[in-house]
LUMLOBA-554385 format. One line per 2 residues: number of its first residue (from 1); for each residue x, z, y of N, C-alpha, C. Coordinates in steps of 0.1 Angstrom, whole numbers, plus 2048, in hexadecimal, padded with zeros to 3 digits. Layout:
% LUMLOBA-554385
NUM	X,Z,Y,X,Z,Y,X,Z,Y ~ ...
END
This chain:
% LUMLOBA-554385
1	80B,7FC,7F3,803,802,801,80A,7FF,80C ~ 811,806,80F,81C,806,817,822,7FA,819
3	829,7F6,810,82C,7E8,80F,821,7DC,818 ~ 814,7DF,812,80B,7D4,818,806,7D8,828
5	806,7E6,82C,806,7E6,839,811,7E4,83F ~ 81A,7E3,83B,827,7E3,845,825,7CE,848
7	824,7CC,83E,825,7BB,839,818,7B5,844 ~ 80D,7B9,845,800,7B8,851,805,7B8,85E
9	80F,7C4,861,817,7C1,86F,821,7BA,875 ~ 824,7B4,863,833,7AD,865,832,7A6,873
11	83C,79D,878,83B,792,87B,850,793,87A ~ 853,784,87A,863,783,87A,869,789,885
13	871,798,883,877,79E,890,885,795,894 ~ 88A,78D,88D,898,78B,890,899,780,889
15	89D,774,893,8A3,767,892,8B1,768,895 ~ 8B5,760,88C,8C9,761,88F,8CC,753,891
17	8D1,750,89E,8D6,743,8A2,8E2,744,898 ~ 8E9,735,895,8F0,72F,88D,8FE,72E,890
19	902,734,899,910,73C,8A2,90C,740,8A7 ~ 915,74E,8A8,916,75A,8AF,920,75F,8B4
21	921,75E,8C6,92B,75E,8CD,92B,771,8D5 ~ 933,778,8D6,931,786,8DD,92F,78B,8EB
23	92F,77E,8EF,937,782,902,925,781,908 ~ 922,78D,90C,913,78C,911,912,79B,918
25	90A,79D,924,90B,7A9,926,904,7B5,91F ~ 90B,7C0,921,903,7CF,91C,8F3,7CF,91A
27	8ED,7CE,92B,8DC,7D3,927,8D4,7C6,91E ~ 8DD,7BA,917,8D9,7B5,90D,8DB,7B8,8FD
29	8E5,7C2,900,8EB,7C5,8F5,8E2,7CF,8EE ~ 8DF,7D7,8F2,8DC,7E3,8EF,8CE,7E8,8F7
31	8C5,7EE,8EB,8B7,7F7,8EF,8B3,805,8EE ~ 8B1,810,8F9,8AF,81D,8F6,8A0,81A,8FA
33	89A,821,8F3,88D,82A,8FC,885,831,8F0 ~ 87B,837,8F4,873,842,8EB,863,83C,8E6
35	861,847,8D6,850,83F,8D5,84A,849,8D7 ~ 84F,852,8E1,847,859,8E8,837,855,8EF
37	83D,847,8F8,835,83F,8FD,82C,837,8F6 ~ 82E,834,8EB,826,82C,8DE,81C,839,8D6
39	815,82A,8D5,806,830,8D1,809,831,8C1 ~ 802,837,8BD,802,838,8A9,7FC,82B,8A5
41	80A,825,89B,803,818,896,807,80F,8A0 ~ 809,810,8AA,813,806,8B5,820,7FE,8AD
43	822,7F6,8B4,82F,7EA,8AE,832,7E9,8BC ~ 841,7E9,8C4,841,7E8,8CF,851,7D8,8CC
45	84D,7D2,8D1,855,7C5,8D1,861,7C7,8DD ~ 870,7C6,8D5,87A,7C7,8DD,881,7BA,8DA
47	88C,7B3,8E4,896,7AB,8E3,8A2,7AB,8E6 ~ 8AA,7A5,8DF,8BB,7AB,8E6,8BF,79F,8E4
49	8CC,79C,8E5,8D2,78B,8E7,8E0,78E,8E9 ~ 8E3,796,8E0,8F3,796,8E0,8FC,797,8D1
51	903,792,8CA,908,794,8BD,912,7A5,8BB ~ 90B,7AB,8C1,90D,7B8,8BF,90B,7C5,8C8
53	901,7CC,8BF,8FB,7DB,8CA,8F7,7E3,8C5 ~ 8EF,7EC,8CA,8E7,7FC,8C7,8DE,7F8,8C8
55	8D3,802,8BE,8C4,805,8C8,8C6,819,8C1 ~ 8BD,81E,8C8,8BA,829,8C9,8AF,82D,8CC
57	8A5,830,8C4,89A,831,8C6,893,841,8C4 ~ 893,84A,8D0,894,857,8D1,884,85A,8C9
59	87E,865,8C8,873,869,8C2,86D,85A,8B8 ~ 86F,858,8AF,869,84D,8A8,85A,84F,8A6
61	855,841,8A8,844,844,8A8,841,835,8A9 ~ 834,834,89E,82F,824,89E,83B,81E,895
63	842,812,8A0,847,804,895,850,800,89F ~ 85E,7FB,89F,863,7F0,8A7,866,7E3,8A2
65	861,7D8,8AC,865,7CC,8A2,872,7C4,8AC ~ 87D,7C7,8A4,889,7C0,8AE,88D,7B4,8A9
67	88D,7AA,8B5,892,79D,8B5,8A0,79C,8BB ~ 8A8,799,8B0,8B4,795,8B4,8B8,786,8B5
69	8BF,781,8C1,8BD,774,8C5,8C8,770,8CE ~ 8D3,774,8CA,8E1,770,8CE,8DD,761,8DA
71	8E0,760,8E4,8E2,755,8F0,8EF,749,8ED ~ 8EE,742,8E9,8FB,737,8E5,902,734,8F7
73	90C,738,8FB,911,735,907,90E,724,90C ~ 90D,721,915,90C,712,91C,918,70D,916
75	912,700,914,91F,6F5,90E,922,6F2,8FF ~ 91E,6FD,8FC,91E,6FE,8EB,912,6F3,8E5
77	90F,6E9,8E4,909,6DE,8DE,907,6DE,8CE ~ 8FD,6E1,8C7,8FD,6DD,8B6,8FA,6CD,8B5
79	8FA,6CD,8A9,8F2,6BA,8A4,8E9,6BC,8AC ~ 8EA,6AC,8B3,8DF,6A6,8B5,8DE,6A8,8C7
81	8E6,6AE,8C9,8E9,6B4,8DC,8DD,6BF,8D9 ~ 8D9,6C9,8D0,8CD,6CF,8CF,8D3,6DC,8DB
83	8DF,6E0,8DE,8E4,6EA,8E2,8E7,6F7,8DB ~ 8E0,6F7,8CF,8E6,6FD,8C6,8EF,6FA,8BB
85	8F5,701,8B5,900,6FF,8AB,8F9,6FA,89F ~ 902,6F5,896,8F8,6F3,888,8FB,6F8,880
87	8F0,6FC,873,8EF,706,86B,8FA,70B,85E ~ 8FA,714,85D,903,71E,859,901,72D,854
89	90C,72E,848,905,73F,849,908,749,855 ~ 8FF,754,851,8FE,759,85B,8FE,76A,858
91	904,771,858,905,781,853,902,78D,862 ~ 8F8,793,85D,8F6,79D,868,8F3,7A9,85F
93	8FE,7B5,864,900,7C0,864,8FC,7CF,86B ~ 8F2,7DA,865,8F0,7E3,86E,8F6,7F0,866
95	8F9,7FA,86F,8FD,805,86C,8F8,811,873 ~ 8F5,819,86A,8E9,825,871,8EF,82F,875
97	8ED,837,87E,8F6,843,886,8F5,84D,879 ~ 905,852,877,8FB,861,86D,8F4,866,870
99	8F0,868,87A,8E3,874,882,8DA,86B,885 ~ 8D8,85D,87F,8CB,859,881,8C1,85E,874
101	8B5,85F,87D,8A7,868,878,89A,85F,87E ~ 890,862,876,882,860,878,87B,84F,878
103	885,848,876,881,839,86F,888,834,864 ~ 881,828,85B,888,825,852,88B,819,856
105	890,80F,850,898,800,855,893,7F6,84A ~ 88C,7EB,84C,88A,7DF,845,88F,7D3,848
107	893,7CE,83C,89C,7BE,841,88A,7B9,839 ~ 882,7AD,841,87D,7A4,83C,884,796,83B
109	880,790,82A,887,781,824,87D,77D,81D ~ 87C,772,828,873,769,822,861,76F,81B
111	85E,77A,826,852,77F,821,854,78B,817 ~ 85D,78F,814,865,79B,80B,86E,7A8,812
113	867,7B3,80F,86E,7BD,818,875,7C6,811 ~ 87F,7C7,814,88E,7CD,80E,891,7DE,815
115	891,7E7,812,895,7F3,81B,8A2,7F0,81C ~ 8AA,7F3,828,8B5,7F3,82D,8BF,800,82B
117	8B6,80A,836,8B8,818,83C,8AB,81F,839 ~ 8AC,82B,832,89D,834,830,8A3,841,832
119	896,843,837,895,850,843,893,85D,835 ~ 898,85A,829,89A,86A,81B,8A7,871,81E
121	8A1,87A,81C,8B4,888,81D,8BD,87E,81A ~ 8B9,87C,80C,8C2,871,804,8C8,866,808
123	8C5,862,818,8CA,856,81E,8D9,853,81F ~ 8DE,85F,81F,8F0,85D,821,8F5,857,814
125	8EE,85D,80A,8F3,854,800,8F7,845,7FE ~ 8EF,83E,806,8ED,82F,80D,8F8,82C,811
127	8FD,820,810,905,81C,81A,903,81D,825 ~ 910,81C,82A,912,823,838,910,816,845
129	914,807,83C,914,7FC,844,908,7F5,839 ~ 8F9,7ED,83E,8F9,7E3,835,8F4,7D8,840
131	8FB,7CF,837,8FC,7BF,83A,8F1,7B7,830 ~ 8EC,7AD,838,8E7,7A0,830,8EA,794,836
133	8E3,787,82D,8E5,781,834,8DF,777,835 ~ 8E0,767,840,8D3,760,842,8D9,751,842
135	8D3,74C,833,8D6,73D,835,8CD,734,83B ~ 8D6,726,841,8C9,71F,845,8BB,71E,83C
137	8B3,71F,847,8A4,71F,847,89B,729,83E ~ 8A5,735,842,8A2,740,83B,89A,74B,846
139	88D,74D,846,889,75A,84F,88C,766,849 ~ 893,771,855,897,77A,852,894,784,85E
141	893,792,859,88B,79B,867,88F,7A9,864 ~ 88C,7B1,86D,891,7BB,86F,884,7C4,872
143	87E,7D1,86B,875,7D9,873,87A,7EA,872 ~ 878,7EE,87A,87C,7FA,877,86D,801,879
145	869,80C,86F,85B,812,86E,861,820,86F ~ 858,828,87A,858,839,87D,851,83E,86E
147	858,847,868,857,84E,85F,84D,85D,865 ~ 843,85D,85E,835,86A,863,83E,87C,865
149	83D,881,86F,841,88C,86D,841,896,878 ~ 83C,8A0,875,834,8A7,87D,83C,8A9,889
151	84B,8AF,88C,84F,8B1,88F,85D,8A2,895 ~ 85F,89D,89F,865,893,8A0,86E,898,8AB
153	873,8A6,8B3,878,8A4,8BE,888,8A5,8BC ~ 88C,8A3,8B1,899,8A2,8AE,89B,899,8A8
155	898,890,8A8,892,87F,89E,895,872,8A6 ~ 8A5,86E,8A2,8AB,865,8AD,8A9,859,8A2
157	8A6,849,8A1,8AA,843,897,8B6,83A,89D ~ 8C3,838,89B,8C8,831,8A4,8D6,829,89A
159	8D6,81D,89C,8E1,813,895,8E7,80B,89F ~ 8F3,807,89A,8F9,7FB,8A0,8F4,7EE,896
161	8F6,7E3,89E,8F8,7D5,892,901,7CC,899 ~ 901,7C2,891,90F,7B6,896,90B,7AA,88E
163	90B,79E,892,909,793,88C,914,78A,88B ~ 918,783,885,923,77A,885,91F,76F,87C
165	920,761,884,923,759,87B,92D,752,86D ~ 92B,74B,869,935,749,85E,93E,754,857
167	938,761,855,93E,76C,856,944,76A,849 ~ 94F,76D,848,95A,76A,838,954,771,832
169	956,76D,822,94F,77D,816,95A,783,813 ~ 969,783,818,96C,78D,814,96E,79C,81D
171	962,79A,827,95F,7A3,834,955,7A9,82E ~ 94C,79E,828,93F,7A9,825,941,7B7,81D
173	934,7BC,828,936,7CE,820,928,7D2,81C ~ 91F,7C5,81A,911,7C4,812,911,7D0,802
175	907,7D8,806,906,7E3,7F9,905,7DA,7ED ~ 902,7CC,7EA,901,7C4,7E0,90D,7C3,7DD
177	911,7C7,7CE,91F,7C4,7CE,923,7B7,7C4 ~ 91A,7AC,7C8,91C,7A1,7C0,91C,797,7CA
179	91A,79D,7D7,91E,791,7E8,929,798,7E9 ~ 935,79E,7E1,941,79F,7E2,948,797,7D7
181	941,795,7D2,950,78C,7C7,955,780,7CB ~ 961,785,7CB,96E,77D,7D0,96E,781,7DD
183	969,792,7E1,96E,796,7EF,980,79D,7EC ~ 984,79A,7E0,993,7A2,7E1,99F,797,7DC
185	998,788,7D4,9A0,780,7D4,9A7,77C,7DF ~ 9BA,77B,7D9,9C1,778,7E4,9BF,76A,7EB
187	9C4,76A,7F7,9BF,75E,801,9CC,752,7FB ~ 9C7,746,7FB,9D2,73A,7F9,9D5,73B,809
189	9DD,730,809,9E5,729,814,9DA,726,81D ~ 9D0,71A,819,9C8,718,827,9C3,729,82B
191	9BD,72F,822,9B6,73B,828,9BE,740,833 ~ 9CA,745,82D,9D2,74E,836,9D5,746,844
193	9D8,737,83F,9DB,734,850,9CF,734,859 ~ 9C3,733,853,9B4,733,85B,9B1,73E,861
195	9B7,749,859,9B6,759,85B,9BC,760,868 ~ 9C6,756,86B,9D3,75A,872,9CA,753,883
197	9C0,749,882,9BE,741,88B,9B4,750,893 ~ 9A9,74F,886,99D,755,887,997,761,888
199	9A1,76A,885,9A1,779,882,9A1,780,88D ~ 99A,78C,88C,999,795,89E,9A2,79C,89C
201	9AE,79B,895,9BE,7A0,88F,9C5,799,88C ~ 9D0,797,88C,9E0,793,889,9EC,79D,88B
203	9F1,7A5,87E,9F7,7AC,881,A04,7AB,877 ~ A0D,7AE,87A,A17,7AE,86F,A1F,7C0,86E
205	A1C,7C5,863,A21,7D2,862,A20,7D6,854 ~ A23,7DF,84B,A2A,7EB,841,A1C,7EF,83C
207	A1B,7F0,832,A0E,7FF,82C,A15,80C,82A ~ A13,818,833,A18,821,830,A0F,82B,827
209	A01,829,825,9F6,831,81B,9EE,827,81D ~ 9E7,82D,80D,9D8,828,80B,9CD,833,809
211	9C3,831,811,9BC,840,80F,9B0,83F,809 ~ 9A6,83F,7FF,99C,838,7FB,990,844,7FF
213	98A,83A,806,979,842,80D,96D,841,801 ~ 96C,849,7FA,95F,844,7F4,953,845,7FA
215	952,849,802,945,84D,808,942,83D,812 ~ 94D,838,818,94C,828,819,94B,820,810
217	953,823,805,954,81D,7FA,95E,814,7FE ~ 96B,817,804,971,80F,808,983,815,80B
219	98E,80B,80B,99A,812,80D,99D,810,818 ~ 9A8,81B,819,9AD,81C,82B,9BA,81C,828
221	9BC,80A,833,9CB,80E,82F,9D6,80D,83D ~ 9DE,817,83B,9E3,81E,847,9F0,818,84A
223	9ED,80D,856,9FB,808,856,A02,80A,866 ~ A12,803,85F,A1C,804,86F,A1B,7F6,872
225	A18,7F1,87A,A15,7E6,881,A24,7DF,887 ~ A2F,7DA,883,A38,7D4,888,A38,7CE,895
227	A2A,7C6,891,A2A,7BD,89D,A1A,7B5,89E ~ A17,7B6,8A6,A09,7B7,8A8,A06,7A7,8AF
229	A02,79D,8AA,A00,78E,8B0,9F3,791,8B8 ~ 9E9,798,8B3,9D9,790,8B7,9D2,79D,8B3
231	9C8,7A8,8BF,9C1,7AE,8B8,9B6,7B1,8C2 ~ 9AA,7B1,8C0,99E,7AC,8C7,99F,7BC,8CB
233	99B,7C6,8CA,99E,7D2,8CD,9AC,7DF,8CA ~ 9AD,7E6,8D4,9BB,7EE,8CD,9B9,7F2,8C2
235	9BC,7EC,8B5,9BD,7F4,8AA,9C8,7F8,8A7 ~ 9D4,7F1,8A9,9E3,7F7,8AB,9E6,7FD,8B7
237	9EA,804,8B4,9ED,80D,8BF,9FD,816,8BF ~ A05,815,8CC,A11,81B,8CA,A1D,81C,8D8
239	A24,820,8D9,A26,82A,8E5,A39,821,8E9 ~ A3B,818,8EF,A48,816,8EA,A51,80C,8E2
241	A5B,80D,8DA,A5F,802,8CF,A57,807,8C4 ~ A50,812,8BF,A4D,819,8B3,A45,80F,8AF
243	A40,80B,8A1,A3B,803,89F,A2A,807,8A0 ~ A1D,804,8A3,A12,807,8A7,A0E,80B,898
245	A01,814,898,9FB,81D,88B,9EE,815,890 ~ 9E9,811,884,9D9,80E,882,9D4,812,876
247	9C9,80D,873,9C0,80D,865,9BB,800,861 ~ 9BA,801,857,9B5,7EF,857,9AB,7F5,842
249	9A0,7F3,846,993,7F7,83A,997,7E7,831 ~ 992,7EC,824,98D,7DF,81E,987,7E7,80E
251	97E,7DE,808,978,7E2,7FF,97E,7EF,7F4 ~ 974,7F4,7F0,97D,7FF,7E4,982,7FA,7D7
253	978,7F0,7D4,979,7EA,7C8,982,7DF,7C7 ~ 98B,7DB,7D1,997,7D3,7D5,9A2,7DA,7CE
255	9A3,7EB,7CE,9B0,7EF,7C8,9BA,7EE,7CD ~ 9B8,7EF,7DA,9C7,7EE,7E3,9D2,7F9,7E3
257	9DB,7F5,7DC,9E5,7FD,7DD,9F0,800,7E8 ~ 9F5,80A,7E6,A02,80A,7F5,A11,801,7EA
259	A12,7F9,7F7,A1F,7EE,7EE,A2A,7ED,7FF ~ A36,7E9,7F3,A41,7E8,7FE,A40,7DB,806
261	A45,7DD,810,A48,7CB,81A,A41,7CE,823 ~ A42,7BF,82A,A3A,7BC,833,A31,7B1,833
263	A24,7B8,835,A1A,7AC,837,A11,7A5,843 ~ A0C,79A,846,A01,79B,84D,9F8,79C,84A
265	9F0,7A7,852,9E1,7AC,852,9DC,7A4,85A ~ 9CD,79A,85A,9C3,798,85E,9B8,79C,85A
267	9AC,796,863,99F,79E,85F,997,7A0,867 ~ 989,7A4,867,986,7A8,873,981,7B2,879
269	97C,7B4,886,978,7C5,888,967,7C5,885 ~ 961,7CE,87C,955,7D3,87B,952,7E1,882
271	945,7DE,88A,946,7EC,88F,94D,7F6,896 ~ 959,7E9,897,964,7F3,89F,96F,7F7,894
273	96E,7F4,88B,978,7F7,87E,97D,7EC,878 ~ 98C,7EA,875,991,7DC,86F,98D,7DF,863
275	987,7D0,862,986,7CC,84F,993,7C4,84B ~ 997,7C6,83F,9A3,7B9,83E,999,7B0,836
277	9A4,7A3,83C,99F,794,832,9AB,793,82D ~ 9B1,787,837,9C2,783,82C,9CC,78B,82C
279	9D5,78F,824,9DD,79A,828,9EA,793,81F ~ 9F1,787,820,9FF,784,818,A0A,78E,81C
281	A15,78B,818,A21,790,819,A25,785,821 ~ A2E,78E,82A,A30,783,837,A37,77A,836
283	A42,77A,82E,A4B,76F,826,A41,765,81E ~ A39,768,81A,A2F,75B,815,A28,756,821
285	A22,75D,829,A1C,757,834,A27,74D,83E ~ A33,750,83E,A3D,748,847,A3D,73F,83E
287	A3D,73C,832,A3D,72E,827,A34,728,828 ~ A26,72F,82A,A1A,725,828,A1C,71E,838
289	A21,725,844,A1F,723,84F,A26,71C,852 ~ A32,719,84C,A39,70D,84F,A3C,6FE,847
291	A37,702,83B,A2E,6F7,835,A23,6EE,83E ~ A1E,6F3,842,A10,6F0,84A,A1A,6EA,85B
293	A24,6F2,85E,A29,6EB,867,A30,6DF,865 ~ A34,6DE,85B,A3C,6D2,856,A32,6C4,853
295	A29,6CA,852,A1A,6C0,84B,A17,6C0,859 ~ A19,6C4,866,A0E,6C3,86F,9FB,6C7,86E
297	9FD,6D1,866,9EF,6D3,85F,9EC,6E3,860 ~ 9F4,6EC,869,9F0,6F6,86F,9E4,6F5,87D
299	9D7,6FE,875,9CB,700,87E,9D4,703,88E ~ 9D9,70D,88B,9E1,715,89B,9EC,718,89A
301	9F4,71C,8A8,9FF,71D,8A9,A00,730,8A6 ~ A0E,734,8A1,A0D,740,8A1,A1D,748,8A2
303	A1F,74F,8AE,A2E,74E,8B0,A39,757,8A5 ~ A35,750,895,A3F,757,88D,A4E,75B,88F
305	A54,765,887,A5F,768,888,A6C,75E,880
END
């Protein structure tokens, strides 16, 4: 009955464009509001226009319809001059705050509802990050439903979101282990060279230690960076000529272990944390880079040693 009632209220909440960029004003990225002004059973519609942001729903009551529709910058033209990029694979991720309470978050895909974030006491056992993919032509949406409580004074439903186009499967944090198939496979030379061009960070360094985070189901690689070629945020920091220190996460199932030698670490920033993409030994990267350069097939330049 609950699913039937939710479905009768349902209209698609989220339309994801085929390409996503992250340079948008903050007032279009996040929403903060109160359920005290909502009538029981009402559904409020919200629209945000960024690739990443947050939602804070104080005193949840009723339901929220959230439309995430990032705007493409001017000059980006898709097939046929439509002004939109071509079809492609899109991944969206949500990360609830540890203190989030008072509402349940659902994913609707082609008319089927799936619970993403529960409001049950054992919700902390669920994955900290939930990701889902949209293939071209699929209808994917989100729905926040307040759970009934006599005292809502201390309840705030809160989560952050990220949308990415062409999300690399190696960086997938989806709770479905099937979707992580191949995430631990070593990169080939072509993938390494592309990772150097497209990653949020490109760092040469050594592994200091590896710590298992079983709650996150991730291995945390503590890195001493001897050279930072590029980083989206201040992920690796230090003073003077000392090696910069930072942390990189990867899936626990990959079984990463401490190893000697110099590596080239690449990857994406995911909710403010660095997640590993390709990580060849530095000498292997140099070999692949030099061969591609001699063949005039390097996708981008990198000032290697």
